[in-house]
VEXDREN-2710 file (C-alpha; in Angstrom, 1 decimal):
% VEXDREN-2710
k/r/px/py/pz
1/MET/16.0/26.0/-24.5
2/SER/18.6/23.5/-25.5
3/ASP/18.0/19.8/-26.6
4/SER/19.2/18.8/-23.3
5/GLN/17.1/20.9/-21.4
6/GLN/14.2/20.0/-22.8
7/VAL/14.9/16.2/-22.3
8/ARG/15.6/16.9/-18.4
9/ARG/12.4/18.7/-18.4
10/ARG/10.1/15.8/-19.9
11/ASN/12.0/13.5/-18.2
12/ALA/11.3/15.2/-14.6
13/TRP/7.5/14.9/-15.5
14/SER/7.8/11.3/-16.7
15/LEU/7.3/9.7/-13.4
16/LEU/4.1/11.7/-12.4
17/PRO/2.0/9.0/-13.8
18/LEU/3.7/6.4/-11.8
19/ARG/3.6/8.4/-8.8
20/LEU/-0.1/9.0/-9.1
21/MET/-0.9/5.3/-9.7
22/VAL/1.3/3.9/-7.1
23/GLY/-0.4/6.4/-4.7
24/PHE/-3.8/5.8/-6.0
25/GLY/-3.4/1.9/-5.3
26/PHE/-2.2/2.0/-2.1
27/ALA/-4.9/4.8/-1.1
28/ALA/-7.3/2.3/-2.7
29/HIS/-6.5/-1.0/-0.8
30/GLY/-6.4/1.0/2.4
31/PHE/-9.6/2.4/2.0
32/ALA/-11.1/-0.9/1.0
33/LYS/-9.5/-2.1/4.4
34/LEU/-11.3/0.9/6.2
35/SER/-14.7/0.5/4.5
36/HIS/-15.0/-3.4/5.2
37/GLY/-13.6/-2.8/8.7
38/PRO/-10.2/-3.3/9.8
39/GLU/-11.3/-5.8/12.4
40/LYS/-11.8/-8.1/9.6
41/PHE/-8.3/-7.7/8.4
42/GLY/-7.4/-8.2/11.7
43/ASP/-9.2/-11.5/11.9
44/LEU/-6.9/-12.2/8.8
45/LEU/-3.7/-11.0/10.0
46/ALA/-4.5/-13.2/13.3
47/ALA/-5.0/-16.2/11.1
48/LEU/-1.4/-15.0/9.4
49/GLY/0.4/-15.3/12.7
50/VAL/1.0/-11.5/12.8
51/PRO/1.7/-10.4/16.3
52/LEU/-0.9/-7.7/17.7
53/PRO/-3.1/-8.4/14.5
54/HIS/-5.7/-5.6/15.3
55/VAL/-3.6/-3.1/16.1
56/MET/-1.4/-4.0/13.1
57/SER/-4.5/-3.9/11.0
58/TRP/-5.1/-0.2/11.6
59/VAL/-1.5/0.5/11.3
60/THR/-1.5/-1.2/8.0
61/THR/-5.0/0.6/6.8
62/LEU/-3.6/3.9/7.8
63/VAL/-0.3/3.7/6.1
64/GLU/-1.9/2.2/3.0
65/LEU/-4.6/5.1/2.8
66/LEU/-2.8/8.2/4.0
67/GLY/0.8/7.1/2.7
68/GLY/-1.3/6.4/-0.6
69/LEU/-2.8/10.2/-0.6
70/LEU/0.5/11.7/0.4
71/VAL/2.3/9.7/-2.4
72/MET/-0.3/10.8/-5.0
73/ALA/0.3/14.6/-3.5
74/GLY/4.3/13.7/-3.9
75/ALA/4.3/14.7/-0.2
76/PHE/7.0/12.7/2.0
77/VAL/7.7/10.0/-0.8
78/VAL/11.0/8.9/0.6
79/PRO/10.1/8.3/4.1
80/LEU/6.8/7.3/3.3
81/SER/8.2/4.6/0.7
82/VAL/9.7/2.3/3.7
83/PRO/6.6/1.4/5.4
84/LEU/4.5/1.3/2.1
85/ALA/7.2/-1.3/1.1
86/ILE/7.1/-3.1/4.1
87/THR/3.3/-3.5/3.6
88/MET/3.9/-5.2/0.5
89/LEU/7.0/-7.4/1.5
90/THR/4.5/-8.7/4.2
91/ALA/1.9/-9.3/2.0
92/MET/3.9/-11.0/-0.3
93/PHE/5.6/-13.2/2.1
94/THR/2.6/-14.3/4.0
95/VAL/0.2/-14.4/1.5
96/HIS/1.1/-14.6/-2.1
97/LEU/4.4/-16.1/-2.4
98/ARG/3.0/-19.7/-2.2
99/TYR/0.9/-18.7/-5.5
100/GLY/3.7/-18.1/-7.7
101/PHE/4.9/-15.1/-9.6
102/SER/1.7/-14.2/-11.9
103/THR/-1.3/-12.4/-10.7
104/ILE/-3.3/-13.6/-13.4
105/LYS/-4.2/-17.3/-13.4
106/PHE/-6.7/-18.2/-15.8
107/ARG/-8.7/-21.0/-14.6
108/ALA/-11.8/-21.6/-17.0
109/VAL/-14.8/-19.8/-18.3
110/ASP/-18.4/-20.5/-17.5
111/ALA/-21.7/-18.8/-17.7
112/ALA/-20.5/-16.1/-15.1
113/GLY/-17.5/-15.4/-17.2
114/PRO/-13.9/-16.3/-17.0
115/GLU/-12.6/-17.7/-13.6
116/PHE/-9.0/-16.8/-12.1
117/GLY/-6.7/-18.4/-9.3
118/LYS/-5.4/-16.8/-6.6
119/PRO/-2.8/-14.0/-7.4
120/GLY/0.8/-14.2/-6.8
121/TYR/3.4/-11.7/-5.9
122/GLU/4.2/-10.1/-9.4
123/LEU/2.1/-6.9/-8.2
124/ASN/3.7/-6.8/-5.0
125/LEU/6.9/-6.5/-6.8
126/LEU/5.6/-3.8/-9.0
127/TYR/4.4/-1.7/-6.1
128/ILE/8.0/-2.3/-4.8
129/ALA/9.8/-1.2/-7.9
130/GLY/7.6/1.9/-8.5
131/LEU/8.2/3.0/-4.9
132/LEU/12.1/2.5/-5.4
133/THR/12.0/4.0/-8.7
134/LEU/10.4/7.1/-6.8
135/VAL/13.0/7.2/-4.2
136/LEU/15.9/7.0/-6.7
137/ALA/14.4/9.6/-9.1
138/GLY/12.8/11.9/-6.4
139/SER/9.1/13.3/-6.8
140/THR/8.4/15.1/-10.1
141/PRO/8.3/19.0/-10.3
142/PHE/4.4/19.0/-9.7
143/SER/4.7/17.5/-5.9
144/LEU/4.5/19.1/-2.1
145/ASP/8.2/17.4/-2.0
146/ALA/9.2/20.0/-5.0
147/TYR/7.5/23.1/-3.6
148/ARG/9.1/22.3/0.0
149/ALA/12.5/22.3/-1.6
150/ARG/12.0/25.4/-3.6
151/LYS/10.9/27.2/-0.7
152/ARG/13.9/26.2/1.1
153/VAL/16.1/27.7/-1.6
END
């Protein structure tokens, strides 16, 4: 195997950790919404003025949970990136933008430990950048998208 083939093969696998972490992050957020009850998230969306807040709470919960699991599996990564990015943009513009960029805002330390302020939009942008990277580079060889592509050939 030539050096360039080895580099291409190594690079093909280099995005696997990113895909797993981005997918896990979305799935974890969706699971948290589901376990706390999408109705509570719907109340938050209503307070933010989101139309059809209780319907959108279920849509967001399912998009994050199922979309995250599918991204982890490397299935339908490109089409799923659009609704997943929309959830991040919505959170960024409705909640996090007013708190600035940084996610970690150290305030003080007391007997209970460190205290942090409200998170900014940094993580929203990191998730969007991760999704965009996966869209541009494609799923790794160890993915359902790659398996489906091999079956078509």
